[in-house]
N, CA, C and O atoms as a MOPAC input file, in Angstrom:
PM7 MOZYME 1SCF
protein

 N    139.69500 1    16.52000 1    21.10800 1
 C    139.22500 1    17.04300 1    22.26700 1
 C    138.04900 1    18.05400 1    22.28700 1
 O    138.25700 1    19.19000 1    21.86000 1
 N    137.14300 1    17.79700 1    22.63700 1
 C    136.06300 1    18.56700 1    22.66200 1
 C    136.03700 1    19.84200 1    23.38600 1
 O    136.25400 1    19.75400 1    24.59400 1
 N    135.79200 1    21.14700 1    22.84400 1
 C    136.02300 1    22.41100 1    23.84700 1
 C    134.81100 1    22.48000 1    24.34100 1
 O    133.92700 1    21.78500 1    23.83900 1
 N    134.52000 1    23.38900 1    25.49300 1
 C    133.56300 1    23.78600 1    26.12500 1
 C    132.27500 1    23.81100 1    25.34500 1
 O    131.40800 1    22.94300 1    25.44500 1
 N    132.21500 1    24.79300 1    24.61700 1
 C    131.29700 1    25.12500 1    23.78600 1
 C    130.65700 1    23.72400 1    23.20300 1
 O    129.54900 1    23.29200 1    23.51900 1
 N    131.34200 1    23.26000 1    22.52300 1
 C    130.57500 1    21.71200 1    21.93400 1
 C    130.26900 1    20.41100 1    22.89600 1
 O    129.79900 1    19.29900 1    22.66000 1
 N    130.75800 1    21.06900 1    24.10700 1
 C    130.09800 1    19.98700 1    24.98700 1
 C    128.84500 1    20.48700 1    25.34400 1
 O    127.97300 1    19.64400 1    25.55400 1
 N    128.54100 1    21.72200 1    25.46700 1
 C    127.23100 1    22.19600 1    25.74700 1
 C    126.43800 1    21.92200 1    24.69400 1
 O    125.33300 1    21.45000 1    24.96000 1
 N    126.77000 1    22.12900 1    23.36700 1
 C    125.85400 1    21.67500 1    22.26300 1
 C    125.49300 1    20.01900 1    22.69800 1
 O    124.33000 1    19.70900 1    22.95600 1
 N    126.45500 1    19.14500 1    22.74200 1
 C    125.98200 1    17.66800 1    22.65200 1
 C    125.51500 1    17.57700 1    23.86700 1
 O    124.92000 1    16.50700 1    23.99000 1
 N    125.50400 1    18.41700 1    25.15100 1
 C    124.72800 1    18.54000 1    26.29300 1
 C    123.39800 1    18.62600 1    26.41100 1
 O    122.74600 1    17.93000 1    27.18800 1
 N    122.78100 1    19.74400 1    25.41400 1
 C    121.32100 1    19.51500 1    25.25500 1
 C    120.50100 1    18.42400 1    24.48300 1
 O    119.41800 1    17.88400 1    24.70900 1
 N    121.51800 1    18.29900 1    23.39500 1
 C    121.16400 1    17.11700 1    22.29000 1
 C    121.09100 1    15.61400 1    23.03800 1
 O    120.33300 1    14.74000 1    22.61800 1
 N    121.85600 1    15.44400 1    24.04700 1
 C    121.62200 1    14.46900 1    24.61700 1
 C    120.21700 1    14.26800 1    25.64100 1
 O    119.46500 1    13.29400 1    25.65200 1
 N    120.12400 1    15.56500 1    26.52200 1
 C    118.84700 1    15.68300 1    26.86100 1
 C    117.68900 1    15.67300 1    26.17200 1
 O    116.74100 1    15.20400 1    26.80300 1
 N    117.42100 1    16.12000 1    24.84800 1
 C    116.66400 1    15.79300 1    23.89100 1
 C    116.20400 1    14.75300 1    23.52900 1
 O    115.02100 1    14.73400 1    23.18800 1
 N    116.94900 1    13.61700 1    23.49200 1
 C    116.90700 1    12.35100 1    23.24300 1
 C    115.94600 1    11.65800 1    24.41000 1
 O    115.03700 1    10.85000 1    24.22200 1
 N    116.47700 1    12.28800 1    25.84700 1
 C    115.57700 1    11.59100 1    26.77300 1
 C    113.85700 1    12.47800 1    27.22600 1
 O    112.85500 1    12.04300 1    27.79300 1
 N    114.21800 1    13.93300 1    26.60800 1
 C    112.79600 1    14.65000 1    26.48800 1
 C    112.20400 1    13.75400 1    25.51700 1
 O    111.47100 1    12.97100 1    26.12200 1
 N    112.20600 1    13.50900 1    24.14900 1
 C    111.77300 1    12.86700 1    23.36200 1
 C    111.03300 1    11.53700 1    24.11300 1
 O    109.81900 1    11.36000 1    24.21300 1
 N    111.88200 1    10.84500 1    24.50300 1
 C    110.99800 1     9.52800 1    25.01800 1
 C    109.66000 1     9.90400 1    25.98800 1
 O    108.45400 1     9.68500 1    25.86900 1
 N    110.41400 1    10.51700 1    26.91200 1
 C    108.99300 1    11.26200 1    27.92700 1
 C    107.64200 1    11.95600 1    26.99800 1
 O    106.42900 1    11.96800 1    27.21000 1
 N    108.44000 1    12.47500 1    25.95900 1
 C    106.95600 1    13.37100 1    25.38400 1
 C    106.22400 1    12.18100 1    24.74500 1
 O    105.03200 1    11.98800 1    24.98200 1
 N    106.99600 1    11.32000 1    23.86900 1
 C    106.26800 1    10.32500 1    23.26700 1
 C    105.01000 1     9.24300 1    24.57400 1
 O    103.88000 1     8.78700 1    24.40100 1
 N    105.71200 1     9.22400 1    25.47000 1
 C    104.94900 1     8.43700 1    26.53500 1
 C    103.87600 1     9.06100 1    26.75800 1
 O    102.74700 1     8.59600 1    26.59900 1
 N    104.24800 1    10.54300 1    27.27700 1
 C    102.88600 1    11.55800 1    27.86800 1
 C    101.92500 1    11.43600 1    26.68600 1
 O    100.85700 1    10.86200 1    26.90100 1
 N    102.20800 1    11.96000 1    25.33200 1
 C    101.32600 1    11.90100 1    24.17200 1
 C    100.44300 1    10.24200 1    24.04400 1
 O     99.26300 1    10.00300 1    23.78800 1
 N    101.54700 1     9.36000 1    24.33100 1
 C    100.30400 1     8.00600 1    24.24800 1
 C     99.39200 1     7.91000 1    25.54300 1
 O     98.17800 1     7.74100 1    25.43000 1
 N    100.07500 1     8.03400 1    26.89800 1
 C     99.04400 1     8.38200 1    27.64600 1
 C     97.09100 1     9.33900 1    27.28800 1
 O     95.88600 1     9.08900 1    27.30800 1
 N     98.14700 1    10.53800 1    26.99100 1
 C     96.93400 1    11.47400 1    26.50400 1
 C     95.96300 1    10.84800 1    25.56800 1
 O     94.81000 1    11.17400 1    25.85000 1
 N     96.04100 1    10.21400 1    24.75100 1
 C     95.37000 1     9.44000 1    23.91800 1
 C     94.30500 1     8.70300 1    24.40600 1
 O     93.39100 1     8.49100 1    23.60900 1
 N     94.20400 1     8.24700 1    25.56600 1
 C     93.34400 1     7.57100 1    26.36900 1
 C     92.08400 1     8.39400 1    26.76200 1
 O     92.13300 1     9.37500 1    27.50500 1
 N     91.06800 1     7.95600 1    26.25200 1
 C     89.61900 1     9.11200 1    26.38400 1
 C     89.24800 1     8.96700 1    27.63500 1
 O     89.08700 1     9.97500 1    28.32300 1
 N     89.06200 1     7.81000 1    28.11300 1
 C     88.32400 1     7.60400 1    29.33800 1
 C     89.50900 1     6.79600 1    30.47000 1
 O     89.35800 1     5.63200 1    30.84000 1
 N     90.44500 1     7.50600 1    30.81500 1
 C     91.40000 1     6.69000 1    31.49500 1
 C     90.96800 1     6.23000 1    32.91500 1
 O     90.12400 1     6.83800 1    33.57300 1
 N     91.63300 1     5.06900 1    33.35100 1
 C     91.28300 1     4.35100 1    34.64000 1
 C     91.98900 1     5.37300 1    35.63300 1
 O     92.72700 1     6.22500 1    35.13900 1
 N     91.76400 1     5.32300 1    37.26800 1
 C     92.70700 1     5.87100 1    38.05000 1
 C     94.16200 1     5.59100 1    38.14600 1
 O     94.98000 1     6.37800 1    38.62300 1
 N     94.50200 1     4.10600 1    37.53400 1
 C     95.88300 1     4.15300 1    37.43000 1
 C     96.39600 1     4.83200 1    36.37800 1
 O     97.44200 1     5.45000 1    36.57300 1
 N     95.81400 1     4.86000 1    35.13400 1
 C     96.08200 1     5.43300 1    34.07900 1
 C     96.70200 1     6.99400 1    34.23500 1
 O     97.74000 1     7.56100 1    33.89400 1
 N     95.13000 1     7.45800 1    35.14100 1
 C     95.06800 1     9.27800 1    35.31500 1
 C     96.90100 1     9.27300 1    35.86600 1
 O     97.77700 1     9.96800 1    35.35200 1
 N     97.09200 1     8.28900 1    37.01800 1
 C     98.45500 1     8.32700 1    37.77200 1
 C     99.60300 1     8.31900 1    36.57400 1
 O    100.64400 1     8.93000 1    36.81400 1
 N     99.48500 1     7.77000 1    35.52000 1
 C    100.57700 1     7.30800 1    34.77100 1
 C    100.51700 1     8.94100 1    34.21200 1
 O    101.56600 1     9.55300 1    34.41500 1
 N     99.73300 1     9.49700 1    33.72700 1
 C     99.31400 1    10.74700 1    32.89500 1
 C    100.26900 1    11.83600 1    33.56200 1
 O    101.12500 1    12.54000 1    33.02600 1
 N     99.84500 1    11.75800 1    34.95000 1
 C    100.30000 1    13.06200 1    35.98100 1
 C    101.74500 1    12.62100 1    36.08800 1
 O    102.58400 1    13.51400 1    36.21200 1
 N    102.28700 1    10.90100 1    36.04500 1
 C    103.54500 1    10.81200 1    35.95800 1
 C    104.08800 1    11.41700 1    34.91600 1
 O    104.80000 1    12.41000 1    35.06500 1
 N    103.85500 1    10.96200 1    33.88700 1
 C    104.67000 1    11.37200 1    32.73900 1
 C    104.59800 1    12.64600 1    32.27700 1
 O    105.31700 1    13.03400 1    31.35700 1
 N    103.79200 1    13.34300 1    32.83000 1
 C    103.85500 1    15.34200 1    32.69100 1
 C    104.93900 1    15.61300 1    33.69100 1
 O    105.57400 1    16.61500 1    33.36300 1
 N    105.40300 1    15.01400 1    34.89200 1
 C    105.87800 1    15.45700 1    35.45900 1
 C    107.74900 1    15.27200 1    34.79500 1
 O    108.60200 1    16.15700 1    34.71400 1
 N    107.82200 1    14.24600 1    34.53500 1
 C    108.96700 1    13.61100 1    33.89700 1
 C    109.22100 1    14.51200 1    32.31000 1
 O    110.29000 1    14.94200 1    31.87600 1
 N    108.12000 1    14.58200 1    31.80600 1
 C    108.23600 1    15.55300 1    30.47700 1
 C    108.63600 1    17.16700 1    30.68300 1
 O    109.43600 1    17.96000 1    30.18600 1
 N    107.49100 1    17.17700 1    31.82000 1
 C    107.89800 1    18.90400 1    32.15400 1
 C    109.77500 1    19.04700 1    32.62200 1
 O    110.54900 1    19.87000 1    32.13100 1
 N    110.01900 1    18.31400 1    33.35800 1
 C    111.18900 1    18.24900 1    33.78300 1
 C    111.96200 1    18.12500 1    33.10000 1
 O    112.82600 1    18.95600 1    33.37600 1
 N    112.30300 1    17.42300 1    32.10700 1
 C    112.59600 1    17.50700 1    30.58600 1
 C    113.08000 1    18.29700 1    30.09200 1
 O    114.26000 1    18.47700 1    29.78900 1
 N    111.94100 1    19.03300 1    29.91500 1
 C    111.32300 1    19.67200 1    29.07300 1
 C    112.31700 1    21.16100 1    29.37500 1
 O    113.01300 1    21.71000 1    28.52100 1
 N    112.16500 1    21.57800 1    30.72000 1
 C    112.93700 1    22.72400 1    31.08000 1
 C    114.20600 1    22.88600 1    31.26900 1
 O    114.96400 1    23.85400 1    31.20100 1
 N    114.34600 1    21.54700 1    31.57200 1
 C    116.12200 1    21.04200 1    31.55400 1
 C    116.83700 1    21.28600 1    30.08200 1
 O    117.90600 1    21.87800 1    29.92700 1
 N    115.86400 1    20.59200 1    28.82000 1
 C    116.65800 1    20.41800 1    27.80400 1
 C    116.59300 1    22.41400 1    27.42000 1
 O    117.53900 1    22.82400 1    26.74700 1
 N    115.84500 1    23.15100 1    27.72500 1
 C    115.58200 1    24.43100 1    27.54100 1
 C    116.76600 1    25.22400 1    28.17600 1
 O    117.29400 1    26.20500 1    27.65200 1
 N    117.05800 1    24.76200 1    29.17800 1
 C    118.15400 1    25.27000 1    30.37600 1
 C    119.55300 1    24.78500 1    29.60800 1
 O    120.43500 1    25.64200 1    29.56200 1
 N    119.83300 1    23.50800 1    29.01000 1
 C    120.69800 1    23.16300 1    28.36500 1
 C    121.20200 1    23.79500 1    27.07500 1
 O    122.38400 1    23.98900 1    26.79000 1
 N    119.83800 1    24.17000 1    26.13300 1
 C    119.79500 1    25.02800 1    25.22900 1
 C    120.65900 1    26.44400 1    25.09700 1
 O    121.69400 1    26.81800 1    24.54400 1
 N    119.51600 1    27.06000 1    26.01300 1
 C    120.23700 1    28.40800 1    26.83200 1
 C    121.63900 1    28.69500 1    27.02500 1
 O    122.29300 1    29.68700 1    26.70100 1
 N    121.89200 1    27.88200 1    27.47600 1
 C    123.44500 1    27.91000 1    27.80200 1
 C    124.35300 1    27.22200 1    26.93900 1
 O    125.52800 1    27.22900 1    27.30700 1
 N    124.07400 1    26.62300 1    25.86400 1
 C    124.98700 1    26.58800 1    24.34300 1
 C    124.72000 1    27.94600 1    23.61000 1
 O    125.39400 1    28.21300 1    22.61500 1
 N    123.64100 1    28.92600 1    24.11900 1
 C    123.64500 1    29.78100 1    23.29500 1
 C    124.43100 1    30.94300 1    24.21200 1
 O    124.58200 1    32.09300 1    23.79800 1
 N    124.77400 1    30.61200 1    25.14800 1
 C    126.23500 1    31.50700 1    25.88400 1
 C    124.92000 1    32.22300 1    27.02800 1
 O    125.21900 1    33.39700 1    27.24300 1
 N    124.00700 1    31.94300 1    27.54500 1
 C    123.50800 1    32.60000 1    28.06900 1
 C    123.61200 1    31.34300 1    29.88800 1
 O    123.84700 1    30.13500 1    29.86000 1
 N    123.38800 1    32.06500 1    30.99700 1
 C    123.48500 1    31.46900 1    32.03200 1
 C    122.09300 1    31.45800 1    33.08000 1
 O    121.61000 1    32.42100 1    33.67600 1
 N    121.64100 1    30.05000 1    33.08000 1
 C    120.10700 1    30.32100 1    33.49300 1
 C    120.20000 1    29.33300 1    35.06600 1
 O    120.70400 1    28.20900 1    35.08500 1
 N    119.79300 1    29.80800 1    35.92300 1
 C    119.73400 1    28.97900 1    37.17300 1
 C    118.42400 1    27.72100 1    37.17700 1
 O    118.44300 1    26.50900 1    36.96200 1
 N    117.45200 1    28.59200 1    37.49400 1
 C    116.27800 1    28.05100 1    37.85500 1
 C    114.98500 1    27.67300 1    36.73800 1
 O    114.89500 1    28.08400 1    35.58100 1
 N    114.14800 1    26.87600 1    37.37800 1
 C    113.13600 1    26.53100 1    35.85200 1
 C    112.77700 1    28.19300 1    35.72400 1
 O    112.99800 1    28.74500 1    34.64600 1
 N    112.28500 1    28.86700 1    36.71900 1
 C    111.60800 1    29.99200 1    36.14200 1
 C    112.39300 1    31.09100 1    35.10000 1
 O    111.96700 1    31.78100 1    34.17300 1
 N    113.75400 1    30.91700 1    35.70600 1
 C    114.60600 1    31.94200 1    35.12800 1
 C    114.58900 1    31.43000 1    33.53900 1
 O    114.37400 1    32.21100 1    32.61300 1
 N    114.83200 1    30.08200 1    33.36500 1
 C    114.93100 1    29.26400 1    32.17600 1
 C    113.65300 1    29.64600 1    30.98800 1
 O    113.84300 1    30.01000 1    29.82800 1
 N    112.66700 1    29.49100 1    31.50100 1
 C    111.19300 1    29.81000 1    30.95800 1
 C    111.29600 1    31.39800 1    30.71800 1
 O    110.95600 1    31.62000 1    29.55600 1
 N    111.56600 1    32.32300 1    31.24500 1
 C    111.66800 1    33.58200 1    31.02900 1
 C    112.58300 1    34.02900 1    29.90200 1
 O    112.23700 1    34.83100 1    29.03400 1
 N    114.01400 1    33.33900 1    29.99200 1
 C    114.45000 1    33.25100 1    29.03300 1
 C    114.37800 1    32.60300 1    27.65900 1
 O    114.89400 1    32.98800 1    26.61000 1
 N    113.79200 1    31.77400 1    27.84300 1
 C    113.11800 1    30.70200 1    26.46200 1
 C    112.05700 1    31.95500 1    25.81600 1
 O    111.96400 1    32.26300 1    24.62800 1
 N    111.56600 1    32.35200 1    26.57600 1
 C    110.44800 1    33.42300 1    26.14800 1
 C    111.38500 1    34.59500 1    25.19300 1
 O    111.31800 1    34.81400 1    23.98400 1
 N    112.22000 1    35.20000 1    26.19100 1
 C    113.08200 1    36.26000 1    25.44600 1
 C    113.67400 1    35.65500 1    24.05200 1
 O    113.62200 1    36.27700 1    22.99100 1
 N    114.24500 1    34.35300 1    24.20000 1
 C    115.05400 1    34.05900 1    23.19000 1
 C    113.74500 1    33.59100 1    21.91500 1
 O    114.19000 1    33.37100 1    20.78900 1
 N    112.03500 1    33.43900 1    22.13800 1
 C    111.53500 1    33.39500 1    21.08200 1
 C    111.52800 1    31.68800 1    20.63200 1
 O    111.23300 1    31.31700 1    19.49600 1
 N    111.85800 1    30.88200 1    21.60300 1
 C    111.57100 1    29.56500 1    21.46400 1
 C    110.29500 1    28.63600 1    22.06100 1
 O    109.95600 1    27.49800 1    21.73600 1
 N    109.70500 1    29.57900 1    23.08200 1
 C    108.57200 1    29.41400 1    23.39700 1
 C    107.53200 1    30.49100 1    23.45300 1
 O    107.89600 1    31.53500 1    23.99300 1
 N    106.22600 1    30.43000 1    22.96600 1
 C    105.48000 1    31.75000 1    22.64200 1
 C    104.88000 1    32.08800 1    23.78500 1
 O    104.57000 1    33.26800 1    23.94600 1
 N    104.61000 1    31.15700 1    24.76000 1
 C    103.66800 1    31.73400 1    25.81000 1
 C    104.31600 1    31.69000 1    27.30100 1
 O    103.94500 1    30.72900 1    27.97400 1
 N    105.16800 1    32.52700 1    27.87400 1
 C    106.06200 1    32.52900 1    28.83000 1
 C    105.07300 1    32.34400 1    30.15600 1
 O    105.62400 1    31.72800 1    31.06800 1
 N    103.61800 1    32.79900 1    30.43600 1
 C    102.82400 1    32.57300 1    31.57100 1
 C    102.36000 1    31.56300 1    31.50500 1
 O    102.09100 1    31.01100 1    32.57200 1
 N    101.95600 1    30.63000 1    29.80600 1
 C    101.73600 1    29.08300 1    30.29600 1
 C    102.76800 1    28.37300 1    30.92900 1
 O    102.61500 1    27.52300 1    31.80700 1
 N    104.04500 1    28.84000 1    30.34300 1
 C    104.98200 1    27.69000 1    30.65100 1
 C    105.00100 1    27.84300 1    32.79700 1
 O    105.09000 1    27.04700 1    33.73200 1
 N    104.87300 1    29.18700 1    32.64900 1
 C    105.19900 1    29.37900 1    34.52500 1
 C    103.84600 1    29.07900 1    35.07400 1
 O    103.82700 1    29.04900 1    36.30500 1
 N    102.70200 1    28.84900 1    34.47700 1
 C    101.60400 1    28.22800 1    35.15700 1
 C    101.86800 1    26.68600 1    34.98800 1
 O    101.62800 1    25.85500 1    35.86400 1
 N    102.27800 1    26.47100 1    34.02000 1
 C    103.02700 1    24.35300 1    33.92600 1
 C    103.68900 1    24.01100 1    35.08800 1
 O    103.62700 1    22.96400 1    35.73200 1
 N    104.44800 1    25.19900 1    35.31800 1
 C    105.54000 1    24.92700 1    36.34200 1
 C    104.98900 1    24.71600 1    37.72900 1
 O    105.34400 1    23.88300 1    38.56300 1
 N    104.08100 1    25.60700 1    37.80600 1
 C    103.17600 1    25.88700 1    39.26200 1
 C    102.36900 1    24.52500 1    39.51500 1
 O    102.56200 1    23.87900 1    40.54500 1
 N    101.48100 1    24.12400 1    38.56100 1
 C    100.70900 1    22.81800 1    38.42400 1
 C    101.99300 1    21.61800 1    38.33100 1
 O    101.80000 1    20.74700 1    39.17900 1
 N    103.05200 1    21.41500 1    37.63200 1
 C    104.03300 1    20.92900 1    37.98900 1
 C    104.55100 1    20.38800 1    39.37400 1
 O    104.62600 1    19.19700 1    39.67500 1
 N    104.85100 1    21.32200 1    40.06700 1
 C    104.94700 1    21.59200 1    41.56500 1
 C    103.95700 1    21.17200 1    42.27400 1
 O    104.30900 1    20.62800 1    43.32100 1
 N    103.02300 1    21.21800 1    42.11700 1
 C    101.80400 1    20.64100 1    42.97900 1
 C    101.28800 1    19.10300 1    42.69300 1
 O    100.57600 1    18.43100 1    43.44000 1
 N    101.83800 1    18.71700 1    41.40300 1
 C    101.29500 1    17.12700 1    41.39700 1
 C    102.12200 1    16.21600 1    42.28200 1
 O    101.76900 1    15.03800 1    42.34900 1
 N    102.96000 1    16.53600 1    42.82500 1
 C    103.44300 1    15.70900 1    43.76900 1
 C    102.91300 1    15.47000 1    45.16400 1
 O    103.18300 1    14.63500 1    46.02700 1
 N    101.87700 1    16.71200 1    45.07900 1
 C    101.16000 1    16.90400 1    46.66800 1
 C     99.71700 1    16.82400 1    46.59500 1
 O     99.04000 1    17.33800 1    47.48500 1
 N     99.13400 1    16.16600 1    45.52000 1
 C     97.98800 1    15.95900 1    44.79700 1
 C     97.27700 1    14.63900 1    45.27900 1
 O     97.90000 1    13.59800 1    45.07200 1
 N     96.19300 1    14.56300 1    45.82500 1
 C     95.59100 1    12.99800 1    46.13400 1
 C     94.11500 1    12.98200 1    46.14800 1
 O     93.47600 1    11.93100 1    46.18500 1
 N     93.43600 1    14.46300 1    46.11100 1
 C     92.20400 1    14.17500 1    45.64900 1
 C     91.77400 1    13.95200 1    43.88500 1
 O     92.47500 1    14.57200 1    43.08500 1
 N     90.79500 1    13.19800 1    43.41200 1
 C     90.41700 1    13.16500 1    42.25700 1
 C     90.13900 1    14.14900 1    41.70500 1
 O     90.31100 1    14.12800 1    40.48700 1
 N     89.56000 1    15.51400 1    42.36500 1
 C     88.89400 1    16.75500 1    41.33700 1
 C     90.20300 1    17.55600 1    40.98500 1
 O     90.21400 1    18.39800 1    40.08700 1
 N     91.07300 1    17.30800 1    41.58500 1
 C     92.51300 1    18.23100 1    41.39900 1
 C     93.25300 1    17.52900 1    40.48300 1
 O     93.86100 1    18.12200 1    39.59200 1
 N     93.28100 1    15.85500 1    40.64000 1
 C     93.48400 1    15.39400 1    39.62300 1
 C     93.31200 1    15.65200 1    38.23500 1
 O     94.15100 1    15.77000 1    37.34200 1
 N     91.84800 1    15.73000 1    38.21300 1
 C     91.16600 1    15.76200 1    36.94500 1
 C     91.16400 1    16.89000 1    36.27300 1
 O     90.75300 1    17.02700 1    35.12000 1
 N     91.73500 1    17.93500 1    37.14500 1
 C     91.63700 1    19.57900 1    36.88700 1
 C     93.25400 1    19.67600 1    36.31500 1
 O     93.61100 1    20.44500 1    35.42300 1
 N     94.04000 1    18.82800 1    36.95300 1
 C     95.42600 1    19.08400 1    36.21900 1
 C     95.41500 1    18.53500 1    34.82100 1
 O     95.79700 1    19.16400 1    33.83400 1
 N     94.92400 1    17.25300 1    34.82100 1
 C     95.06400 1    16.38900 1    33.55000 1
 C     94.27800 1    17.59800 1    32.37800 1
 O     94.77200 1    18.21300 1    31.43300 1
 N     93.19800 1    17.58900 1    32.81000 1
 C     92.48400 1    18.88000 1    32.09000 1
 C     93.21500 1    19.70400 1    31.45500 1
 O     93.11700 1    19.73900 1    30.22800 1
 N     94.28800 1    20.72000 1    32.25700 1
 C     94.87900 1    21.52300 1    31.90500 1
 C     96.21500 1    21.11700 1    30.76600 1
 O     96.59400 1    21.78600 1    29.80400 1
 N     96.78100 1    19.69600 1    31.29900 1
 C     97.56700 1    19.28900 1    30.48600 1
 C     96.85500 1    18.80100 1    28.96000 1
 O     97.68500 1    19.02600 1    28.07900 1
 N     96.00100 1    18.40300 1    28.57500 1
 C     95.21900 1    18.11800 1    27.27500 1
 C     94.99400 1    19.20300 1    26.55500 1
 O     95.22100 1    19.32800 1    25.35100 1
 N     94.43700 1    20.18700 1    27.45800 1
 C     93.74500 1    21.64300 1    26.84200 1
 C     95.12900 1    22.53700 1    26.69300 1
 O     95.15700 1    23.39700 1    25.81300 1
 N     96.14000 1    22.36100 1    27.44400 1
 C     97.15000 1    23.62100 1    27.13300 1
 C     98.41100 1    23.07900 1    27.11700 1
 O     99.10400 1    23.11800 1    26.10000 1
 N     98.90600 1    22.40300 1    28.50300 1
 C    100.40600 1    22.13600 1    28.64800 1
 C    100.84700 1    21.43000 1    27.26500 1
 O    101.75700 1    21.91100 1    26.59000 1
 N    100.25300 1    20.42900 1    26.93400 1
 C    100.54700 1    19.35500 1    26.28300 1
 C    100.75600 1    20.24500 1    24.64300 1
 O    101.79900 1    19.98500 1    24.04400 1
 N     99.95300 1    21.06600 1    24.10400 1
 C    100.58000 1    22.00200 1    23.09500 1
 C    101.80900 1    22.73400 1    23.30900 1
 O    102.67900 1    22.76000 1    22.43800 1
 N    101.90900 1    23.22500 1    24.22100 1
 C    103.24600 1    23.93900 1    24.79000 1
 C    104.12900 1    23.05600 1    24.51700 1
 O    104.93400 1    23.32000 1    23.62400 1
 N    104.21300 1    21.74400 1    25.23400 1
 C    105.09300 1    21.00300 1    25.26400 1
 C    105.83700 1    20.36500 1    23.66500 1
 O    106.98900 1    20.12300 1    23.30700 1
 N    104.16000 1    20.25200 1    22.86300 1
 C    104.40700 1    19.88100 1    21.70800 1
 C    105.18400 1    20.62000 1    20.64100 1
 O    106.08000 1    20.17600 1    19.92300 1
 N    104.66700 1    21.82900 1    20.67700 1
 C    105.60400 1    23.15900 1    20.04800 1
 C    107.04800 1    22.99800 1    20.76800 1
 O    107.84800 1    22.40700 1    20.04300 1
 N    107.44900 1    23.30300 1    21.74800 1
 C    108.89400 1    22.95600 1    21.95700 1
 C    109.51700 1    21.68700 1    21.48200 1
 O    110.56700 1    21.68100 1    20.84000 1
 N    108.87400 1    20.64600 1    21.79600 1
 C    109.86600 1    19.23200 1    21.14100 1
 C    109.94000 1    19.68100 1    19.54700 1
 O    111.01400 1    19.47000 1    18.98400 1
 N    108.80200 1    20.32300 1    18.73700 1
 C    109.16000 1    20.24100 1    17.34900 1
 C    110.27800 1    21.36500 1    17.30900 1
 O    111.14500 1    21.26800 1    16.44100 1
 N    110.31200 1    22.60900 1    18.35400 1
 C    111.32500 1    23.32900 1    18.06700 1
 C    112.72300 1    22.61900 1    17.81200 1
 O    113.53400 1    22.86600 1    16.92000 1
 N    112.80500 1    21.54600 1    18.96200 1
 C    114.10300 1    21.01500 1    19.39400 1
 C    114.21900 1    19.73700 1    18.15300 1
 O    115.24100 1    19.23600 1    17.68400 1
 N    113.10300 1    19.50700 1    17.90800 1
 C    113.41500 1    18.53000 1    16.93900 1
 C    114.28400 1    19.15800 1    15.55700 1
 O    115.22000 1    18.61300 1    14.97100 1
 N    113.65000 1    20.46200 1    15.26300 1
 C    114.26200 1    20.53200 1    13.87900 1
 C    115.77400 1    21.45100 1    14.15800 1
 O    116.43700 1    22.02400 1    13.29400 1
 N    116.00700 1    21.38900 1    15.39100 1
 C    117.12200 1    22.20100 1    15.92000 1
 C    118.65900 1    20.95500 1    15.90000 1
 O    119.88800 1    21.03800 1    15.89700 1
 N    117.95200 1    20.23500 1    15.89200 1
 C    118.59600 1    18.78800 1    16.57900 1
 C    118.96800 1    18.27600 1    15.00000 1
 O    119.94500 1    17.55200 1    14.80900 1
 N    118.25300 1    18.64100 1    14.09300 1
 C    118.27500 1    18.05500 1    12.66500 1
 C    119.50700 1    18.82000 1    12.02600 1
 O    120.30000 1    18.32200 1    11.22700 1
 N    119.52900 1    20.08600 1    12.50300 1
 C    120.70600 1    20.84900 1    12.03100 1
 C    122.13300 1    20.41400 1    12.03800 1
 O    123.01000 1    21.16400 1    11.60900 1

């Protein structure tokens, strides 16, 4: 029978599997140089899912290390303190933009957020993905 701590370790690893799938979808859609309107919608959707799974994987991992976090903001701050994300402010900005994506309808705002995803957020998510991949292999 699994003890409580082993269940927490298994939980973040299971969540990582879904995070990895979302990460690969986002990576693939970001490779489109001139996305159509529908493809832009796909980029936004994959970003939303990828971001949600990234912070939830962080939360599960942090809890497997013995800490308690309740919200995405607390999770990001704790991950920064534990030094498995480098730029806490960038992650908080990504969280704000993630919260905006459900309520944007004009193309200029969509393009601005996609630009931030391409230039900043994807690299941060990619670094987190690499961290979890290494941790998962241990």
